[in-house]
N, C-alpha and C positions, 0 to 999 in steps of 0.2 A: 682719731674718731672710729666712734662705733659703726659698723655696718650695718643698714635695715635688713639685709639680705644675708643670708648665709647657705652652705653648701646643704643639699637634700631638702630645701626648701619648694615650695610650690607657688612659682610666680605668673603674672602677667603681663604682657608686655604693653603698654599704654601709648608707645608712640614709634613710628618707624613703619617699616612696610610690612611686620608681622602684627601690626597694632591687632588686639584680642586675643591673642592666642596664647594658650598657656603650657608649662613645661617644667621640669625638674632642673634646679641649678646643681650643674655640675662641677664647677669650681668657679672661684673668687678670686680676681687679681685686685687687692686694696690698693696698691702702688698706683695702678693705670685705671682704677675705677671701674673695671670691666666685669662681668658676668658671663660664662659659658653657660648657657641653657640646651637640653635636650630636645632635639628636633625644631630648634627655631634657629632663623639666620643662615639655615643650609646655604652652600655656593657649591659649585662644580669646579675640581680642579684636575688640569690635564696633566696627567704623571706618563714620565717616559718610563721604560723598563728599566727595573733594578734586580737587584738578588732578592731583596722582600717581596717586590712585585715582579715577578718575572713577565707579566704580561702588560704592564705598563694601564692605559684608558683612562677612563675618568671616572674620579673619585668625588663621593657629594662628603662634605663636613661640615660641624658648626662653626661660625666664628662668633666670637664674642660679642655682647652688647654694652652700652653702657649702663651701669646702674641707676641712673635717672631715669632710665625709660623702662624701668620694671618696676611693680608693687607686689608684695607677697600678699598670699590669698589667707584671707581668714578664716580658721578652721571649720567655724560652724556654719557661716553663709557660703561660704565657698567664691566669695566675690573679692575683688582687690580692696587694699586696706592700708591707710597711711600707718608709721609705726610710731610710737614713742617708748621712750625708756624710764622704766621706775625702777628704784632699788628697793627691795624688799629681803631685809634681813641682812643688809651689807652685799646681796648679789643683785646685778643689774640683769632686769629683765627685760623683753621684748613685748610691748602690749598694744593690742589694737586701737586704733584712736575711736573707731564708731561704738565698740560695745565693752572695750576695756578687756577682752579676753587674752590669754598668753598664745602668743605664736611660738 
């Protein structure tokens, strides 16, 4: 099945603790239906000292969000929109449901 979100898309979180915030998609995991978004779902991890990180301490990192909790932003209106797939000349394209503009 085709995913409505791809890498480097700008998306808005529509559910969860980060509801209403926007960010850029860093990666998509289609097997787990998860997306990693820059600056969203940031948690703190306490890390013991290692060779790569000799001081240890507290690190902040993003955790994945389920793909059903995000919507891509319409490039014209910069608002979240649902996506439909249209075949145009044998190619499948993602199109905004609101105004029909390509995403």
